[in-house]
N, C-alpha and C positions, 0 to 999 in steps of 0.2 A: 653715159656722158663722163667725160674726164674733167675733174674739178680739183683744183689746188685750193686748199684752205690754209690761210696764214694766221697762225694763232691758235693755241691748243688750250685756251682757257675754258670756262664753263660753256660759253657760247660756241666756240670753235669745236671743242670736243663733242658737244651734243649734236651739233649739225653734222659733223663727220660720221658719227655713228648712225644718224638717221638716214643720211644719204647713201651710206655703204650698204645698209640693209635693203635699200631699194635697188641695189645692183649697179650703182655708180662706181666708177674708178676714182678713188680718193687718194690724194697725197696731202698729208698734214705736216705743216712746217712750223717749228717753234724753236727758240733758242734753248729751251730746257729739254735735255735729253731724258731726264728723269720723268718729266711730265708726259713726254711722247711714249715712253716705254709702257705706261698704263694704258694708253689708248690704241696702241698697235693691235691689229686684228684682221680678220677676214675682210678684204676689200679696202683696208686702210693701210697705206704705205706711209711711213713716218721719215722725216728728214730733219735733222738739227742744223740750224743755220739762221742767218739774219734774213727776215722776210722780204726786205726791199732790195737786196743785192742781186744784181743780174746773175752771177754764178750760181747762187742758191736756187734761183728760179729755174735755171737751165737744168740743174740736177733734179728739180722736182718735176720736170717734164713740161715746162711752159710752152715749148714750141709746138706741142700737140694738144694743149689744153683747150677745152670749150669754154671754160670759166675760171676766173680767179675771185676768190672770196676772202678779202683782207679784213680779219677781225681781231687783230692783235690789240693790246691795251694802249697803243699809241696812234692817235689820229694821224699824225704826220707820217709815220711809217706806213700806215695803210694807204694814204693818198699817193706817197711816193711809189709804193708797190704797183698801184694801178697805172701810174704814169709810165713806169719802166715796162710793164706788161703790154701797154698800148704802143709805146714808141719803138721798142726793140722787137716785140714778138707779135704785135697785132692780134693780141688775144680778143676773141669775139665779145665776151661778156666780162665786165669788171664791176663788182660790188665791194663797197667799202663800209666799215664801221666808223662813223664820225660822231663822237659824243659831244664835243665842245660846242655850246650854242652859238659861239661867235662865227663858226663856220657856216652855220645854216642861214638861209634867207639872204645870201649874198649873190645878187644877180651876176651871172656869167662866170662865177668861180668854178662850177662844175658843168661839164658838157663838152661838146666837140671842140670848142675854142678855149677851154679852161682845163681843169683837172679831169681827165678822162674817166669819170666814174659814172656808170649807168644808173646805179641805184645806191642810195645812201641809207645805211642801216644805223639807227639809233635805238638800241634795246631799251634804254631808259624811257625814251619818248613812246616807244611801241607799247611797253608795259603800262605806262601811265594812261595812254588812250584806251587800252584794253580794260583797265579797271574803272575808268570814268564811264564807259559804255555799260558795264555791269551795274554800276550804281544808278545810272539813268533808266535801267530796265529792272526793276525789282522782280526777284524771282528767277532771273536768268543766270545760268551757269556760264554761257558763252553768248556773245552777241556780235554778229559779223555782218558787214555790209557787202552787197552785191548790186550789180546793175547801176554802177555809179552813185550808190547811196540810196536808190529808190526802193530796193528790196533788202530785207534783213532776215538772216537765219539766226534763230535763237534756240538754245537748249534750256527747257524749263523743267524743274523738278516738281512733281506733283506733291503737295504737302497736305497735311490734315486740315480739313476746313475748305479746301478747294471745291469749287462748284462742279468740276468734272469727276471728282472722286466717286467711283462706283458706277459711273455712266459710261456708255459706249462712246468710242471716239467720234463717231458720226454725229453725235448730239452737238458737237461744235457748231455745225452748220445751222441748227436750229436756234442756238443761243445767239449766233452772230451772222444772221442771214445776209447782211449787207456788206460783209467783209470777205474778201477773197484771201484764201490761205491754202496751204498744203502741208500736211504732216508727212515728213520724209523718213522718220525713224522713231522707234521706241526701244529703249533699253530697260530691261527689268532684271534687277540683281546681276548686272553685268552681261546678260544675254540679250542679243538683238531680236526683236519681234517685228514681223511684218506689219507695216502701218495700216492694218485693215480696219475698216470702220466699225467692225463688231468687237474689237478689242475693248474691254472694260478697264478704265484707268485705275490704277491702284497707288496707294501712297508710296512714295519712293521712285516711281517711274520717272525716267529721263526721256522727255519728249522733244524732238527736234522738228522744227516747223519753219516754213518760209511765208512771209507776208509782206505787204507794203510796210515800209519804215513807220508811217504814220499810224498804222494799226496794231503794231506789235504789243503795246501796252495793253490794249483791250483784250487781245488774245491771251497773253501770259497771265492776266489777272484771273482767268478761269482755273488755273492750276494752283492757286494759293489763296489763303484766307485774306480778305481785303481788310486793311487797317488804314486808319488816317495816318498819313505820312507828313511828318513835319520837317523832313530833310535834315537830320542831324547826322553828321559824319565825324567819327574819330579817326585820326591817323596816328599810328605809332611809328616813329622814325622820321627824322627831319633831313635825311640825305637827299640825293638828287631826285629820286622818285617821290618821296614824301613831299618835298618842296613843290615839284611840278604838279603833283596831285592836288595840293592845297590851292595853288594858283588857278587850276582849271575848275575847281569845285567852288571856291569861295564866292563867286558872283551869284550862285544859285542855291547854295546850301549853307547851313550853319556849321562851321568846321572848327574842331579843336585838334591841335597837333601836339604830341608829347614827344619831347626829345631830351635825352639824358645829358648831353654835352652843353654846358652853360654858354660858351662862346658861340656855338651854333645856334643856340636859342636866341641869343640877341641879335644875331645876323638875320635869322628868320623873322623875328618880331619887327625888324626895320624894313624888311622886303615885302612881306605879306600884308595886304591891306585890311582884310576883314577876318583873317583867321586868328583864333585865340591860340597863342603859343604857350605851352606849359612846360616848365623845367622839371623833369622827373623821369621815373622808369615805368614803361608801359606794363611791367609785370608787378607793379606796386599796387596791391589790392586796395589799400586805404585811399590812395590818390584816385583810383578808378571810381570807387564808391563816391568819394567827395565830389568828383566831376560828373556825377550822375551818369555813369556808363550805361545804366539799365534803359535810359531814354534814347540811346543811340539807335538809329536806323541801320547804319553800317559801321562796322569797325574794321579798319584796314591796318594790318601789321606789315610794314614795309621796310624794316631795318635791313642792315646787311648781314644779319645772322639768322639762319633758318631756325635754330632752336628757340631763340627769343621770339621769333614771330609765331611759331607754333604755340608756345606757352601763353603769350600775350592773347592770341586769338581765342584759345580754349578758356582762358580765364574770363575774357570779355563775354563769351557765350554763357558761361556759368553764372555771371553777374547780371545777365539780363539783355545784353546787346542783341538786337533782333537778328542781325545777319553779320557774319564775321568772315573775313577773307585774310589769308596769309600768304605772303610772298615766299616761295620755296625754290631755292636753287638746285637742291639735290633731288633728282628725278626719283630716286628710291623712296622718298617721303610722300610724294604726291598721291599715289594710289592708297597709301596706308591712311592718310589723315582726311582726305576729302570725303564728305558725307557722313563722318562721325561727329566729333565735337566742333569740326570746322566746315562751314558751308562750301567755301571755294578755296582751293589751293592753286595759285597762279605760278606757273613755271616760266621764267624769263626765256629759257632756251626754246621751249615749245611755242611761245608767242613769237619769237624771232623767226623760227623755222616757218611758221604760217606766213609771215611777211615775205620770205624768200621763195616760197614754193611757186609763186607766179613766174618768177624768172628761171625756174628749173624745169617745169613741166613742158613737154613737147606739144606741138600743135599750137593753135591760137587760143591759148588760155589767158584771159585777162584778169582772173582773180583765183586765188587758191588759198585755203585755210586748213590748218591741222586741227583735228578734233579728237576728243576723248584720249588725251595724252599721246597723240600720235597714231592711234589705231585706226581712226576714220578720217575722211577727208571731204571737203566740199569744194567744188570748183565751178567756175563760170567759163564755159567753152563756146566759142563762136563757131557757127555752122557755115561752111563755105561750099561752093560748087553747085551741082544740080543733081538730079536723080541718077545720072549716068556716071558721075565721078565721085559722088559722096555716099557714104553708108547711112547718113541720117536725113539729108534734105529730101523732102517730098514723102517721107515715110511717117506713118502713124506711130504714136508712142508705143502702142502694143505690138508693133512690128520690129522695134529696135532690139537687137541682141545685147541688151544690157547685162552685165555680170550680176550675179545674185547679190542681193543687198544694196543695189544701186537704184536710186529713185530720182526722178526729175521733179524738182520742187516748184520751178517757175520758168517762164520764158519772157525775156525782155525783147519785144519786137517794136523797133522804132521808139515812139514815146509811151507805148502801151506795155503794161506788165500783165502777163497771162498766167493763170493757174490752170494748167491744161488737164483735160480728161484723156482717157485711153485713145480716143479718135482724133486728137489734135495732131496735125501734121507739121513737121518742122520745115521752115522755109530758110532759104539762104540769108545769111546776115543775122539770124536769130542768135541771141545770147542765152544759152541754156545753162541753168543752174542745177547741178547734180549733187546728190549726197551719196558718198560710198561708205557703207558700214565697215567695209574691209578695204583699207587703202592699198593693200597688196594687189588689188585688181585695177589700180590706176592705169597701168600700161595698156590695158584692154580698152578702157574708155578713151585714152589718148589716140590709139589707133582708129577707133570708131569715128573720131572727128577730124582725122587727117584725110585730105583729098587724094583721089587717084592721080596718076601721071597725066591723064587726059585733060584734067583741069588746068595744068600748068601749060 
């Protein structure tokens, strides 16, 4: 796929690298030649220029592009670029980063009769929603919706005291006989294990499973020690993400927010209704002790500085916070810190990439999410055609030529959510939820769900 990415910041640069490694033809445009020089590489052509100017877009190859992805730091530039791409060059897909809340929720502003943006990207809102989902699912490392929200895929880490520690995976069925679920992958010390029922769960295992949204909490509880939860959340950082996080959590949790800027503190205190806003530094040990950090169920470090987030989260963990989360923009830090003193490292670029994958995947893919820092992927693909035109319709699951490490977690069929066995047959119209331990095999799965010419 030929994709033009406008903006070489953390989001644009991260997406360019991810898509280039998948074999896409990427052109990255930014005003800063210095920034572009650091990002040029195999599969990434760079161009210095103004992202919304027609001549710049022509030089970038807009006339042959399949998609334009406008993620500069200016909402207005991104929207104008999409307008130019549609009006002058009829670019098929147009995605734009739009951060200002005032642009959102305006009927008719975006679409065929307005600004021609097919999908609006708000990294701050994506990250906030991602974190809220993790808080709502204690013990989950990732929590993602499929089948219109009816099914959820979660990654749960097996901790000391969990009911399944030392027991075979198959014992889940005995403990939760009335709940439908499917374990799709197990990772032990970074290595993928086949999700065989005879595997005994060990402390530290990352278990990926699919279940109905309403049943997820009951399932993930088996992997951790059950404690009384009083819903106390600490937030370090009162920027856009910290403020949105507090707004979403304060109706259901007891929230404290720590912000070092006095003026920002006053503005937050006037805006937030139930959140306790504290003026201070999140790495101030005496302040954290005074505010009873040891009673926090979750500590979220979401300032705009990676080092501050890492230090604040590690200190909160040392002082007794039950679960700590750090926002980390530098991808080099994520693998180093997660699972050590920090429970979860959230990468904004990875969360944003996950939201974009649905619009990049070939075939009828209605949902796609990046997992394990981009190494794995989960998708929801729709089966079309019949036994003569489709490689999947009418065939049993054990007959499908799925790539190694690929597992079907659930099938949404009409109003029903099925957790299939080996003899289940796929029907046309089924929404099939798949987990790929190695996302490099995604093209094989895409081809599997594409129909033959006879169907057309």
